[in-house]
C-alpha positions in Angstrom: 15.9 -100.2 -93.6 17.1 -102.7 -91.0 17.4 -101.7 -87.4 21.1 -101.5 -87.7 20.9 -99.2 -90.7 18.3 -97.1 -89.0 20.5 -96.7 -85.9 23.5 -95.9 -88.1 21.6 -93.2 -90.0 20.1 -91.6 -86.9 23.2 -91.7 -84.9 25.2 -89.8 -87.5 22.4 -87.3 -88.2 21.8 -86.6 -84.5 25.5 -86.5 -83.6 26.2 -84.0 -86.4 23.2 -81.9 -85.4 24.7 -81.6 -81.9 28.0 -80.5 -83.5 30.0 -83.5 -82.1 32.7 -85.4 -83.9 32.8 -89.2 -83.6 35.8 -88.7 -81.3 33.9 -86.2 -79.1 31.0 -88.6 -78.6 33.2 -91.6 -78.1 35.1 -89.8 -75.3 31.9 -88.7 -73.6 30.5 -92.2 -73.4 33.6 -94.4 -73.0 33.8 -95.9 -76.5 36.4 -95.6 -79.2 36.1 -93.4 -82.3 36.4 -96.6 -84.3 33.3 -98.1 -82.5 31.2 -95.0 -83.2 32.3 -95.1 -86.8 31.3 -98.8 -87.1 27.9 -98.0 -85.6 27.4 -95.2 -88.0 28.4 -97.5 -90.9 26.1 -100.2 -89.7 29.0 -102.6 -89.2 28.9 -102.8 -85.4 27.2 -106.1 -84.5 26.2 -105.5 -80.9 25.7 -102.1 -79.3 25.0 -102.7 -75.6 22.0 -101.1 -73.9 24.4 -99.2 -71.5 26.1 -97.5 -74.5 22.8 -96.8 -76.3 21.4 -95.1 -73.3 24.7 -93.1 -72.9 24.6 -92.1 -76.5 21.0 -91.0 -76.2 21.8 -89.0 -73.0 24.7 -87.2 -74.7 22.6 -86.4 -77.8 19.6 -85.4 -75.7 17.2 -87.8 -77.5 15.0 -90.7 -76.4 16.0 -94.2 -77.2 13.0 -94.6 -79.5 14.3 -91.7 -81.7 17.4 -93.8 -82.5 15.3 -96.4 -84.1 12.7 -94.3 -85.9 12.7 -95.2 -89.5 13.1 -92.3 -91.9 12.7 -89.3 -89.7 12.8 -86.2 -91.8 13.1 -83.8 -88.9 15.5 -82.6 -86.3 14.1 -82.5 -82.7 13.6 -79.0 -81.5 13.0 -78.1 -77.9 11.9 -74.5 -77.2 11.8 -72.9 -73.8 9.4 -70.0 -73.7 10.0 -67.1 -71.2 9.0 -63.5 -71.0 12.4 -62.6 -72.4 12.3 -64.6 -75.6 8.6 -64.5 -76.6 9.2 -61.8 -79.3 12.3 -63.7 -80.7 10.3 -66.9 -80.9 7.4 -65.1 -82.6 9.8 -63.7 -85.2 11.4 -67.1 -85.8 7.9 -68.6 -86.2 6.8 -65.9 -88.7 10.0 -66.5 -90.8 9.4 -70.2 -90.7 5.9 -69.8 -91.9 7.0 -67.5 -94.7 9.6 -70.2 -95.8 6.9 -72.8 -95.8 4.6 -70.5 -97.8 7.4 -70.0 -100.4 7.9 -73.7 -100.8 4.3 -74.3 -101.6 4.4 -71.9 -104.6 
């Protein structure tokens, strides 16, 4: 995959994960919906550093994540507190059961 294709794939994946439309993201960073669409289609020739960093800030990802080839994951940040430890433990247990079922 070329860098442009990798950026296109990751931008769309991460934008959708955040629940943003192309228009939502465009408004937040000062671009047009058409420009976001072109980036996601790999048709935008030059995406300036200023806009790349703004996109990353809005999507809460590092710049390097936009250019990772073939990531098969979605970044997950967990804040652990006394109040949510039990909830996190239950989520982890369910996750491990799902992984166990997939191995069968």
